[in-house]
N, C-alpha and C positions, 0 to 999 in steps of 0.2 A: 953174475946175479945168483943169489942163493936159491936152491930148489925149494919148492913149497912143501913145508913139513906140516901136513894137516893135523897130525897127532899132537904136535907141540901147540899149535894154535887152539885146538880143542881143549887142551889142558889149561891154557891161559884163560880161555873163555869161561870154562866151568869154575876155575879158581876165583875169577873175578865175581861171578854170581854169588859164590859162598861168602866172599868178603863183603859184598854189598848187603847181603841179608843179615850180616852181623851187627851193623850199626843202626840200631833202632832210633836213637835220638835224631840222627840225620834224616831219617825217614819222616818222623813227625814234624821236624822243623821245615823240611821241604814241602810237605803237604800244607802246613799252615801258611807258609809264604805264598805258595801258588794260589791258595784259596783267597787270601787277602787281596792279591792282585786281581783275581778273577771276579770277586764280588764287587770290588771298587769299579772295575771296568763295566760290569753289568749294570750297576746303579747309574753310571755315567750315561750309558746308552738309553736306559729307560727314561732318564731325565731329558735327554736330547730329543727323543722321539715322542715325548708327551704331547698327545693331541695331534700327532702327525702319522698318517698312514704309512708313508715310506719316505726315505731320504736316499738320493742317488739310486733309486730303483730297488732299494732293499728295505724290507719290513723289519720292525723291531725284533720279532722272534728270530729272524734270520741273523740279525746282529748278535743276539744273545747266543745263538748256536755257534756263530763265528767265534765269540769270546770263549765259550766252553772248550771247543775243539782246539783253539789256539793254546789254551792253558794245558791241555793234554799233550799237544805237540811239543810244547816247551820242555816237558819232562825229558823227552828224547833228544832234544836239540841243544844239549849242554855238554859237549864232549869234554873229556878230561885229558885229551892228548897234549894240550898246551902246558898244563900243570905238570904232566909226567916228564915232558922234555925239560922244563925249567928245573925240576928237582934233579933229574939225571945229570944235567950239565953242572948245576950248582954243587952237587955232591961228588962229581967226578966219576960217576958210575957208567956214563954213556959209553966209554971205551969198552968196558966189560960187556955191556949189553950188545955191542956190535959184534962181539966174538961168538955170540950164541948162533946156533944153526938156523936162525930165522931172521927175517928182515926186521930192523928196528921199529919202523912205523907199522909193520904188520903186527908186531906184538902189541903196540898201543891201540891199534884198531880192534884187535881181538878183545882187549880189556874193555874198550868202550862198548862193544857189542854185548859182552857179558853184563856190564853195568845196566845197559838199556833193557836187557831181558829181565833182570831183577826189578827194575823200576816199573815194569808193566803191572806187577802185582803190588809193589810197595807204594807207588805214587799215582800212576795213571788211572787204575781202576777205582781207588778211593776218591780221587778228584772227580772222576766221571760220575760216581754214585752221589757224591755231595751236590754236584751241579744239577743232576737230574732231579733231586729232591727239592732243592732250594731256588734254582734259577729256571731251567727248562730242560726238557728231554731233547738232547741234540740229534734229531733225526736228519739223515742226509736227504737231499732233494729227491733222489731216486737211487735204485740199485746201480744203475750205470754211473751215476755221479759218484757213488761210494767207491766203485772199482777204479774209476779214474783218479779219485782222491788217493787211494792206496798207492797207485803207480807213481803219482806225482810226489807223494810224501816220501816214498822210497828214494826218489831222485833228490828231493830236498835234503834228506838225511845225509846223503853222500856229498852233496854240494857244501853243506854246512861243515861236515867233518873235514873235507879237503881244505876249505878256507882256514879252519882252525889249525890243521897240520902245516899248511904253508906259512901261516903267521907264526907258529911255534918255532920255525927254523930260525927266527930272529934271535932266539935264546942262545944260539951258538956263537953269536957275536956281541950281544948285549949282556951286561952283568946281571940286570934284574929287570924283568918285564911283566911282573905280576899285575901292576897297576894298568899297564897297557892292555893286558888281556881283558880286564874288567871293562875298560873303556870300549874296546872292540865289541864285546858281547852286548853291551847296552846300545851301541850304535846300530848293530845288526837288528836288535829287537825293534828299534825305532824306525829304521829305514826299510824293514822287510814287511811291514804291515801287520806285525804280530799284535799290537795293541790298537793302533789307529790305521785303518786301511788307507792306502794311498789315494782312494777316491776322494778323500777329504783334504788332501794336500793341495797346495797351489798347483795350477796346471803345469807351469814350467818345471816345477820340482818333480811332479809325477812323471812327466815325459822323460826326464833325466834318469829317474829310478828304473824305468822300464828297460833301459839299456844296461843296467847293472845286475849282478846275480842275486841281490838281496831279496827282491820280491818273490823270487822263485824258491825261497826257503819257507816262507809262511803264506804270503798273499795268494799265490796261485793255487796251492792245495786247498786253502780255505774257500776260495771262490768256487772251485769245483765241488766242494762238499755242499755248499748252500745253493748251488745251481745258478750262480750269477753269470749272466752272459750266455750266449748260444754256443753250441758244440763247435760250429764253424770258426768261432773266435777263440775257443779254449784250446783246440788241438794245435794250432800254430804256436800258442804260448807254451804248450808242453814241448813242442819241437825246439823252441828257444831254450827251455829249461834243460833239455837233453844236450844241446850244443854247449851250454855253460858247464855241464857236468864233464863233457869230453875235454873242453879247454882247461878246466881246473885240474883234471886228472893228468893231462899232458904236462902242465906246468909243474905239478907236484912231483912227477917222476923225474923231470929234468933237474929241479931244484934239490930233490932228495939226493941224487947222485953227486951233485956238485958240493952240497953242504957237508955230507958225511965224508967226503974225500978230504975236507979241510977242517976236521973237528977240532974245536978249541975246548980243552978240558979245564973246567974251573973247579977249584976245591981239591979235596984229597983224592 
């Protein structure tokens, strides 16, 4: 195992921030797309809750807050690790990347962290400002709820990244998986409660999803933020979220070692 070269990772992190800040059109396009989805979802919930005090124990303002924070979270939950692996394998540069004095996926993780840091100012804050002016000010249920949300969101970020990294390893054996990546991302958005909470899913499907890692990417942090459910019910859910993080990290480390041992270089 290669030693941890913090200086190299820091350089990759800062370089990625600089690159992300350079593409202004991508910034405007990203904000526009997220706002379209956010406004469409907000109008849907307003129509659904028309004349109704609450649905599934949640008031309309809570659902609007849920929608806004989900849109902000989605800015950070779109890792680029899959595309980086696909490009490296396709171009045949993955072997050269493996010769660097850092771990291959450590490099990709540092790049994604740098991108997320830039997106705080490029996308997240503008979306939050627009939503606060046009939809609702997304206040957390309490200070304690906000702190639990931050902890849960941190775990959801790592769970989402590990799922993407594990999925990206298919690129070492498949010729092209760009379409599969898009399908996977949309499925996660659908099954994680990002747009429609699983409270509104059929009971049998909701019960199945509770045993999968997807709802711990969006649903659980959002529930904590709006204060849905009691603390005695939320803490065990966070324990399950931590267990999924540990399982995915273990699976990632095992697969990383096996896959990189048998690298298939495609292209030049």
